[in-house]
C-alpha positions as CSV (number, residue, x, y, z in Angstrom):
1,M,-8.1,8.9,31.0
2,Y,-5.5,8.0,28.5
3,D,-2.7,10.4,27.3
4,V,-3.2,8.9,23.7
5,I,-5.6,6.7,21.9
6,I,-4.2,5.2,18.7
7,G,-7.0,4.2,16.3
8,G,-5.4,1.4,14.1
9,A,-2.8,-1.2,14.6
10,G,-1.2,-1.0,11.0
11,P,2.5,0.3,10.3
12,A,1.4,3.9,11.4
13,G,-0.3,2.8,14.7
14,I,2.6,0.3,15.6
15,F,5.4,2.8,15.0
16,A,3.6,5.4,16.8
17,S,3.4,3.0,19.8
18,L,7.1,2.2,19.5
19,E,8.0,5.9,19.5
20,F,5.7,6.6,22.5
21,I,7.6,3.9,24.4
22,R,11.1,5.4,23.3
23,Q,9.8,8.9,24.5
24,A,8.8,7.6,27.9
25,N,12.3,6.3,28.2
26,D,13.6,9.8,27.4
27,K,10.9,12.0,29.5
28,K,7.8,10.7,31.2
29,E,5.7,7.6,30.7
30,L,2.6,8.0,28.6
31,K,-0.7,6.0,29.0
32,V,-1.4,4.8,25.6
33,L,-4.2,2.7,24.2
34,V,-4.2,1.0,20.8
35,L,-7.6,-0.1,19.4
36,D,-8.1,-2.1,16.1
37,M,-11.2,-3.9,14.9
38,G,-9.2,-6.8,13.4
39,P,-7.7,-9.8,15.2
40,D,-4.0,-10.6,16.3
41,V,-1.5,-11.1,13.6
42,E,-1.4,-14.9,14.2
43,R,-5.0,-15.2,13.9
44,R,-5.3,-13.4,10.5
45,Y,-6.2,-15.4,7.3
46,C,-8.4,-15.2,4.4
47,P,-10.9,-17.9,3.8
48,S,-11.3,-16.8,0.1
49,R,-7.6,-17.2,-0.5
50,E,-7.5,-20.5,1.3
51,L,-10.3,-21.9,-0.9
52,H,-9.3,-20.1,-4.1
53,K,-12.7,-18.4,-4.3
54,T,-13.9,-14.8,-4.6
55,C,-14.7,-12.7,-1.4
56,V,-16.9,-14.4,0.9
57,K,-17.6,-11.0,2.7
58,C,-16.5,-11.7,6.2
59,P,-17.9,-9.2,8.7
60,I,-14.3,-7.9,9.5
61,C,-11.8,-8.3,6.6
62,T,-8.7,-9.9,8.3
63,L,-6.7,-9.2,5.2
64,Q,-6.9,-5.6,5.7
65,S,-7.5,-5.2,9.4
66,G,-5.8,-6.5,12.7
67,W,-2.3,-6.2,14.1
68,G,-0.1,-5.3,11.2
69,G,-2.6,-3.9,8.9
70,A,-2.9,-4.7,5.2
71,G,0.8,-4.5,4.9
72,T,1.0,-7.9,6.7
73,F,0.1,-9.9,3.6
74,S,2.3,-7.8,1.2
75,D,5.7,-8.8,0.1
76,G,7.4,-6.8,3.0
77,K,9.3,-4.0,1.0
78,I,10.6,-1.3,3.1
79,T,11.3,1.7,0.9
80,L,14.1,3.9,2.2
81,T,14.0,6.7,-0.3
82,P,11.6,9.6,0.4
83,N,10.5,10.0,-3.2
84,V,8.6,6.7,-3.2
85,G,5.4,5.7,-1.1
86,G,3.4,8.7,-0.4
87,W,3.2,12.4,0.0
88,L,4.6,12.8,3.6
89,A,7.5,15.0,2.3
90,D,4.9,17.6,1.2
91,L,4.4,18.3,4.8
92,I,7.6,17.9,6.5
93,G,10.3,18.1,3.9
94,N,12.6,15.5,2.2
95,E,15.4,16.0,4.8
96,E,13.1,15.2,7.8
97,L,11.4,12.2,6.0
98,T,14.9,10.8,5.1
99,K,15.8,10.9,8.9
100,L,12.4,9.4,9.7
101,L,12.9,6.5,7.2
102,K,16.2,5.8,8.7
103,D,14.6,5.4,12.2
104,V,11.8,3.3,10.7
105,D,14.6,0.9,9.3
106,N,16.5,0.7,12.5
107,Y,13.1,-0.4,14.2
108,F,12.7,-3.0,11.5
109,L,16.2,-4.3,12.0
110,E,15.9,-4.3,15.7
111,F,12.8,-6.7,15.5
112,G,14.3,-9.1,12.9
113,A,14.2,-7.8,9.4
114,P,17.0,-9.0,7.1
115,R,20.1,-6.9,6.7
116,E,20.5,-7.0,3.0
117,I,19.7,-3.8,1.1
118,Y,18.8,-3.5,-2.7
119,G,19.2,-0.5,-5.0
120,D,22.0,1.2,-3.2
121,D,24.8,0.5,-5.7
122,E,25.4,3.7,-7.5
123,N,27.3,2.1,-10.4
124,K,24.4,-0.3,-11.0
125,F,21.8,2.4,-11.0
126,E,23.8,4.7,-13.2
127,Y,24.1,1.8,-15.9
128,W,20.3,1.0,-15.7
129,D,19.5,4.9,-15.5
130,K,21.2,5.5,-18.9
131,K,19.8,2.3,-20.5
132,A,16.2,3.5,-19.4
133,R,16.7,7.0,-20.9
134,L,17.4,5.3,-24.2
135,S,14.3,3.5,-24.1
136,D,12.2,6.7,-23.2
137,L,11.9,5.6,-19.6
138,K,12.8,7.3,-16.3
139,L,14.4,5.3,-13.6
140,E,13.6,6.4,-10.0
141,K,16.2,5.6,-7.2
142,N,14.7,3.0,-4.9
143,I,16.7,1.6,-2.1
144,L,14.8,-0.9,-0.1
145,R,14.9,-3.8,2.3
146,H,13.0,-6.9,1.5
147,M,11.3,-9.0,4.2
148,G,9.2,-11.1,2.1
149,S,5.6,-12.1,3.0
150,D,6.9,-14.9,5.2
151,M,9.3,-12.9,7.2
152,S,7.0,-9.8,7.6
153,K,4.6,-11.9,9.8
154,Q,7.4,-12.9,12.2
155,V,8.7,-9.3,12.5
156,L,5.2,-8.1,13.4
157,V,4.8,-10.9,16.0
158,N,8.1,-9.6,17.6
159,M,6.8,-6.1,17.6
160,K,3.5,-7.0,19.1
161,N,5.2,-9.1,21.9
162,F,7.5,-6.0,22.9
163,V,4.7,-3.2,22.4
164,S,2.3,-5.1,24.6
165,K,4.6,-4.8,27.5
166,Y,4.3,-1.1,27.7
167,V,1.0,-0.1,25.8
168,E,-2.5,-1.4,26.2
169,I,-3.8,-3.2,23.1
170,R,-7.5,-3.9,22.4
171,L,-8.0,-6.0,19.3
172,G,-11.4,-6.8,17.8
173,T,-12.5,-3.3,18.8
174,K,-14.1,-0.9,16.5
175,I,-14.3,3.0,17.0
176,E,-17.5,4.3,16.2
177,E,-16.8,8.1,16.3
178,V,-14.4,10.5,17.8
179,V,-15.7,12.7,20.6
180,V,-15.1,16.4,20.2
181,E,-16.1,19.2,22.5
182,G,-15.4,22.8,21.7
183,N,-13.2,22.0,18.9
184,K,-10.9,19.8,21.2
185,V,-10.7,16.0,21.0
186,R,-12.0,14.4,24.3
187,G,-11.6,10.6,23.3
188,V,-13.6,8.0,21.2
189,R,-16.8,6.1,21.4
190,L,-16.7,2.5,20.7
191,K,-19.2,0.4,18.4
192,S,-20.2,-1.1,21.8
193,G,-21.1,2.3,23.1
194,E,-18.3,2.5,25.6
195,K,-16.8,6.0,25.8
196,I,-13.0,6.3,26.4
197,S,-11.3,9.6,27.2
198,A,-7.9,10.7,26.1
199,K,-6.0,14.1,25.7
200,A,-5.1,13.2,22.1
201,V,-6.3,10.8,19.5
202,L,-4.2,9.4,16.6
203,L,-6.4,8.1,13.7
204,A,-4.4,5.5,11.5
205,P,-7.1,3.3,10.2
206,G,-5.4,2.1,7.0
207,R,-7.2,1.8,3.7
208,I,-10.1,-0.2,5.1
209,G,-11.0,2.5,7.3
210,A,-10.3,5.4,4.9
211,Q,-14.0,5.9,4.0
212,W,-15.0,6.0,7.8
213,L,-12.2,8.4,8.5
214,S,-13.5,10.7,5.5
215,S,-16.8,10.7,6.9
216,E,-15.6,11.5,10.5
217,A,-13.6,14.4,8.9
218,K,-16.8,15.6,7.2
219,R,-18.8,15.4,10.4
220,L,-16.1,17.4,12.3
221,G,-15.5,19.9,9.6
222,I,-12.0,18.8,8.5
223,K,-11.2,19.5,4.9
224,T,-10.1,16.7,2.6
225,N,-8.6,16.5,-0.8
226,R,-9.0,13.8,-3.4
227,N,-5.9,11.8,-4.4
228,P,-5.7,10.1,-8.0
229,V,-6.7,6.4,-8.6
230,D,-4.2,4.2,-10.5
231,L,-5.6,1.7,-12.9
232,G,-3.7,-1.0,-15.1
233,V,-2.6,-4.6,-15.3
234,R,-0.3,-7.0,-13.5
235,V,2.3,-8.3,-16.0
236,E,3.7,-11.9,-15.5
237,L,6.6,-13.3,-17.5
238,P,9.6,-15.7,-17.1
239,Y,12.1,-14.6,-14.5
240,E,14.9,-14.6,-16.9
241,V,13.4,-11.7,-19.1
242,M,14.1,-9.2,-16.4
243,A,16.7,-11.1,-14.4
244,Q,19.6,-8.7,-15.3
245,I,17.7,-5.6,-13.9
246,T,16.0,-7.3,-10.9
247,D,19.1,-9.0,-9.7
248,D,20.8,-5.6,-9.8
249,L,18.1,-3.4,-8.3
250,Y,15.4,-5.9,-7.2
251,E,12.6,-3.5,-7.8
252,P,13.2,-1.0,-10.6
253,K,10.8,1.9,-10.5
254,L,10.2,2.9,-14.0
255,K,8.3,6.0,-15.1
256,F,6.9,6.7,-18.7
257,F,4.9,9.3,-20.3
258,S,2.7,7.9,-23.3
259,K,3.3,9.2,-26.8
260,T,-0.4,9.1,-27.6
261,F,-2.0,10.9,-24.7
262,D,0.9,12.1,-22.6
263,D,-0.4,10.2,-19.5
264,Y,1.8,9.4,-16.7
265,I,2.6,5.5,-16.3
266,R,4.6,3.7,-13.9
267,T,5.9,0.3,-12.8
268,F,4.9,-0.9,-9.3
269,C,5.4,-3.7,-7.0
270,V,8.0,-5.7,-9.0
271,N,8.2,-9.4,-7.5
272,P,11.1,-11.4,-8.9
273,R,10.2,-15.2,-8.6
274,G,6.8,-14.0,-7.1
275,E,3.2,-14.9,-7.5
276,V,0.1,-13.1,-8.7
277,I,-2.6,-13.0,-6.2
278,S,-6.2,-11.7,-5.9
279,E,-7.0,-8.9,-3.7
280,F,-10.4,-7.8,-2.2
281,Y,-11.4,-4.1,-1.8
282,E,-14.9,-3.6,-0.4
283,D,-17.2,-5.3,-3.0
284,V,-14.7,-5.7,-5.8
285,V,-11.9,-8.3,-6.6
286,T,-8.7,-6.9,-8.1
287,V,-5.2,-8.2,-8.7
288,N,-2.0,-7.9,-7.1
289,G,1.4,-9.6,-6.5
290,H,3.7,-10.7,-3.8
291,S,7.0,-12.6,-3.0
292,L,8.5,-14.5,-0.2
293,K,12.1,-13.7,0.9
294,N,13.6,-16.7,-1.3
295,G,11.0,-16.7,-4.0
296,T,8.5,-19.5,-4.9
297,S,8.2,-19.5,-8.6
298,G,10.1,-19.1,-11.9
299,N,8.2,-16.0,-12.9
300,T,8.5,-12.2,-12.2
301,N,5.3,-10.1,-12.0
302,F,4.8,-6.3,-11.7
303,A,2.0,-3.8,-12.2
304,I,1.8,-1.1,-15.0
305,L,-0.4,1.5,-13.6
306,V,-2.0,4.6,-15.3
307,S,-2.7,7.5,-12.8
308,T,-6.0,9.2,-13.3
309,H,-7.0,12.6,-12.0
310,F,-10.5,14.1,-12.1
311,T,-11.8,17.7,-12.1
312,E,-15.3,19.1,-11.9
313,P,-17.9,18.2,-12.4
314,F,-16.8,14.6,-11.5
315,N,-14.4,14.1,-8.6
316,D,-14.8,10.5,-7.3
317,P,-11.8,8.5,-8.6
318,I,-12.5,5.6,-6.3
319,A,-15.9,5.3,-7.7
320,F,-14.4,5.3,-11.3
321,G,-11.8,2.7,-10.5
322,K,-14.4,0.4,-8.8
323,S,-16.8,0.6,-11.8
324,I,-13.9,-0.9,-14.0
325,A,-12.9,-3.6,-11.5
326,K,-16.8,-4.4,-11.3
327,L,-16.9,-4.9,-15.0
328,A,-13.9,-7.2,-14.9
329,N,-15.5,-9.2,-12.2
330,L,-18.7,-9.3,-14.1
331,I,-17.3,-10.9,-17.2
332,S,-14.9,-13.2,-15.3
333,N,-16.2,-13.9,-11.9
334,G,-12.9,-12.3,-10.5
335,V,-9.7,-11.5,-12.4
336,I,-9.1,-11.7,-16.1
337,V,-5.8,-13.3,-17.7
338,Q,-4.9,-12.7,-21.3
339,R,-1.7,-13.3,-23.4
340,L,0.0,-10.2,-24.5
341,S,-0.1,-11.5,-28.1
342,D,-3.9,-12.2,-28.0
343,L,-4.5,-8.7,-26.8
344,L,-2.5,-7.2,-29.7
345,Q,-4.1,-9.4,-32.2
346,G,-7.8,-8.3,-31.0
347,R,-8.8,-11.7,-29.7
348,R,-9.8,-13.2,-26.2
349,S,-7.5,-15.7,-24.6
350,T,-8.8,-19.0,-24.0
351,K,-7.6,-21.9,-21.7
352,E,-5.9,-23.5,-24.7
353,R,-4.2,-20.3,-25.7
354,I,-3.0,-19.7,-22.2
355,N,-1.6,-23.2,-22.1
356,K,0.5,-22.5,-25.2
357,S,2.6,-19.8,-23.2
358,I,5.6,-21.1,-21.6
359,T,4.7,-18.8,-18.7
360,E,2.7,-20.7,-16.1
361,P,0.1,-18.6,-14.5
362,T,0.7,-18.4,-10.7
363,L,-2.9,-17.3,-10.2
364,K,-4.6,-20.4,-10.9
365,D,-8.3,-19.2,-10.8
366,A,-7.9,-16.2,-13.1
367,T,-10.4,-16.5,-16.1
368,P,-8.9,-16.4,-19.6
369,G,-10.6,-13.3,-21.3
370,D,-10.2,-10.0,-23.1
371,L,-9.1,-7.0,-21.3
372,S,-10.1,-4.6,-24.1
373,F,-13.7,-5.3,-22.9
374,V,-12.9,-3.9,-19.5
375,L,-10.2,-1.2,-19.6
376,P,-10.9,2.1,-21.4
377,H,-9.0,2.6,-24.7
378,R,-6.8,5.4,-23.4
379,I,-5.6,3.2,-20.5
380,L,-5.0,0.2,-22.6
381,T,-3.1,2.3,-25.2
382,D,-0.8,3.7,-22.4
383,I,-0.3,0.3,-21.2
384,I,0.8,-1.3,-24.6
385,E,3.1,1.8,-25.3
386,M,5.0,1.3,-21.9
387,L,5.3,-2.4,-22.5
388,R,7.0,-1.7,-25.7
389,A,9.2,0.9,-24.1
390,L,10.2,-1.8,-21.4
391,D,10.8,-4.2,-24.3
392,K,13.5,-1.9,-25.4
393,L,15.1,-1.9,-22.0
394,T,14.8,-5.6,-21.3
395,P,14.0,-7.5,-24.5
396,G,11.4,-10.2,-24.3
397,V,8.8,-8.2,-22.4
398,V,6.6,-7.9,-25.5
399,S,6.2,-11.7,-26.2
400,Q,3.5,-14.2,-26.9
401,N,4.5,-15.8,-23.4
402,T,3.8,-12.6,-21.4
403,L,0.5,-12.7,-19.4
404,L,-1.6,-9.7,-18.5
405,Y,-3.9,-9.8,-15.4
406,G,-6.7,-7.3,-14.8
407,V,-7.8,-5.2,-13.4
408,E,-5.0,-3.8,-11.0
409,A,-6.4,-0.9,-9.1
410,K,-4.8,1.4,-6.4
411,F,-7.4,3.4,-4.5
412,Y,-5.7,6.0,-2.4
413,S,-7.8,7.7,0.4
414,S,-9.0,11.1,0.6
415,R,-6.2,13.2,2.0
416,I,-7.0,14.6,5.4
417,E,-5.9,18.2,5.7
418,T,-3.4,18.7,8.5
419,D,-0.5,21.0,9.7
420,K,3.2,20.0,9.6
421,H,2.6,17.9,12.8
422,L,-0.2,15.9,11.3
423,Q,-2.6,17.4,13.5
424,T,-6.1,18.4,12.2
425,N,-7.8,21.7,12.8
426,V,-9.6,19.8,15.8
427,K,-7.1,20.4,18.6
428,G,-5.6,17.0,19.7
429,L,-6.8,15.0,16.7
430,F,-4.0,13.7,14.6
431,V,-4.0,11.4,11.6
432,A,-1.4,9.1,9.9
433,G,-0.8,6.5,7.2
434,D,-2.5,5.3,4.1
435,G,-6.1,5.8,5.5
436,A,-5.5,9.4,5.8
437,G,-4.3,9.6,2.4
438,I,-0.8,10.8,3.4
439,T,1.1,7.7,2.5
440,R,0.8,4.7,0.2
441,G,3.2,2.1,1.6
442,I,4.7,0.4,4.8
443,A,7.7,2.6,5.2
444,Q,6.2,6.0,4.9
445,A,3.0,4.9,6.8
446,A,5.4,4.1,9.7
447,A,7.3,7.2,9.4
448,S,4.0,9.3,9.5
449,G,3.1,7.5,12.8
450,M,6.4,8.1,14.2
451,H,6.3,11.8,13.3
452,A,2.8,12.2,14.7
453,A,3.8,10.5,17.9
454,R,6.8,12.6,18.5
455,S,4.6,15.7,17.9
456,I,1.9,14.4,20.4
457,A,4.6,13.6,23.0
458,E,6.2,17.1,22.7
459,L,2.8,18.7,23.0
460,L,1.8,16.6,26.1
461,N,5.1,17.1,27.7
462,N,4.5,20.9,27.4
463,E,1.0,20.4,28.6
464,V,-0.4,22.0,25.5
465,L,-3.0,19.3,25.1
466,D,-3.9,18.9,28.7
């Protein structure tokens, strides 16, 4: 019998573990078990990326599962403002989330994250905020710590070495289902058939486990709500074009409402001196970007994403987004790259035309093509309008040297309905992180894990979950 079983060793699961260890020092020691179907962080690699090929469909995707979760291979941005990275504030409020993010940051520092902070200079923010407004853009405050893809892995190794001294960790272990009797959680049953008992279960399976979590919620009578899907492109241009704003803010979060359709559009994941990479989501290939702590290229890349909500009778944004991504895969064998000037002139890019750009593509296996054959007219119009607004803010964005990669898609999991403690209507069953549709980033996922752990510890100490 364990006090707590944590399903998932991503940011939510790791930070829940750290919090249980701290709680044990303050009160009583808890017997905690962490389960994850992926391998240890030092054994995680993607053969498709190594070979620069499309997904080879490994039985377990080590890009998205294993110690550290999907964030292991991100560019390691730790966002410290509550308005970025998810919807946790809807449940616990901005004030409580701000405190949690401070605790999350302290843990990262303790395990080796760099001390440099970006976006906290009020004078620089006010300068760019005024310029953004003159360009019909809204600049959102975004204070962050940047670890880089390289440093993130070492921080996660340090965390694993510490947590494993106090908490039992079983990797390469898949949960088949949650065991519930009389609307109270009793533990989990593994894929192997083994049943493990616990007083409380915290499910934090990450995005790769989102579909499984939704099906378990349906089986157990837990209500879920659909989140939107974000679709767009990844933009790549010479570093110097946006150097002024990225040097001051590192990752400017810019919002825009299109003039033609009044759609909500935003920049996402800005990577100064970064690289464009392919990303695999189940059976589709999409595009993403990352950067190392000290940068590896002469380019900057960022996403422009259009948020899409659906109502009756259709309410499956993930299926819609995947269909768009599959179309791009069909005509390109993966990711399409196109010069902005070719898109505006209504012609496809060719290898020869791409070579004329002074922006050297960092995603070498992207196929020159035409994004207008893939993205709906509405979304493409939104993207072009925002690019022109960005060009007013940082001249040079709209250029024949600007490259667009598609499709970039962000699939947000169905949101599991919980109370403010992140407990579902099944007593003792808690959820946290991106897979539960509560967060969409490392920092808020970690904060949600900590918040759930504190709630569980208090209930266990009061013998409410016994």
